[in-house]
N, C-alpha and C positions, 0 to 999 in steps of 0.2 A: 746485244754484236751483228743481232738482222738489222737493228734499228740503222745502229754504225754506218753500215755497207748503203743501206738502201738512203743514208741521207747524202753518205760519201756520194750515191751513185746521180743523184737526182743535182745538187750542188755542183758538180762537176759536167753531168746533161745544160743543166741551168745556163751554166757558163757561156761556152759555147752560145749561145740561143740572147744573150744579155741584148743585143743592139735588136736585136726583131721584136717591132712592135706589136705583133698577134703571137699568138700564143705558136707553142708546136705544134705540126703535124700529131707524133704521139711519143714521147721519152719516160714517162712510167709507164709497165703493164703491169696487172694484177689479174692477171689468165684470162676474164674471163673477158675484158675492156684492158684499151688504156687509153690516156688521156696528156695532154700537155702542160708543162710547168716552166713557168721562165724565171727567170735571172728575178731576185727576189721574195722570187714565192717559198713559204717555209713546211715541211711536213714531220707529221710523227707518225709513225708507222709502229704495231701491237702485231705480231702473231698469236696465237693460244689453239688448243687443240682443232679448233672445228669455224676458226673464222678468224680473220682478219681485219683493223680496223685503221684509217688513214684520220690523222686530221691535218687537217689542209691548211694553212693563213696563206694568204693572196697579199700579193705589192698591193692589193685597194684595201686590204687591213679586212677583207670578206671571209669566212669562214663557210668551209666544207669540210665534214664529218664524210667520213666514206665503211660502211660494212660490208665485208666481202664473206657468204656465209649462208648457210644450207637453213638460218634460224629468222629470217629477215622480223622486225613487230609487226607487229599488225595496220594493212593501209589502209586506210580510207576508200574504197574504189567507189563510192555515192559523193563525194564531197571533191572526187578529182575533177580537175579539168579535160585530161588526157587520162582515157582508161586503156590499158590492154592494146595497147597499139604495137600492130607487128613490123618488128623491123631486122629483118637478119637474124634470124630464128631467135631474138628474144620477144616480151610486151613489156612496154616501155607506159610505164603507169608516172601522171604527176600529178601536186597540191600544194596551190598555193595558202599556207596555215594560216600567213596574213603580209600583211607587208614586204615586211623584211625576213619570211621566215620560208622558206619551200623545202618539198619532199621529191623525192626522185625515184622510185624503184623502178628495177631493170631486172623483169625474171626468164627465166630461159627457160625455154622451150623444152630441153631436156632438165628431167631430176638431177641428172649426176652431176649438174655442172653449177655453181652455187650464182645465188644473185648477186645482186647489188646495189644499197641502198646508201641512197647521200640525201642530205639533210647539210642544208646551208641556210647559213646567218649573214645576211646583208649588213654591212655597217655602210654600206658607203649608201652615196646617192646617185652614184655614176653608172651604170647596170652595164657600162663596156665591156670594162675587164674578166667580171665573175657569167655576162654571156661568154665572152669567146673563149672563157675554160672549158662551159659547160657545152660548144660548141665542138669541142677536140675530142672528144668522146666519140673512139671507135670500141666496135666489136670485134672479140679476141678470139680463136680458135688455138689451142695447144698441145702440142702431143708432148712424147717424151720428147723431141730434139728442134722443137720447133716454138717458134709465136706466130700467128698470121694474121695480121688486122686489113679490115674492108677498110677502103676507101671511103666510100659515105658517114654519114657524122651519123650517128647513133643518137641523140637526144635533139633532134635537127627540128622537130614538132613544139618541143620544151619551149615558153616562152617566160621568163623571171618578171 
């Protein structure tokens, strides 16, 4: 039921931005961050006891898997081109696995907040859409009553 609701919400929100060429500011909120999706993008949301997982397919056919939880897979900080850069109370790390695959880890300074782990698979030669998608990420804080997101780009230093 959560997946259905999330899909309906995205489709409704994305359809209002159909004419926009760039990704919307933020229309998907995942607690510690938000990002934009536009018409033609699809995602599947899975929620477990201690983590959430988003499988995103962009209109460019590029795919992004997002893990939101407290136990992301181990990260190769030594091989990363961006390692623990401090942005809005988060540590951002990025690794180019190969020409088509990238991994981005967003770790909170507060251990009570889940990490965000992005695995990117690029199938398109055009990096414009996937870059716009990545640049739509903003950091957020959440209380019982509201979610507040920063204006500046969380993944500004990430290069695909």
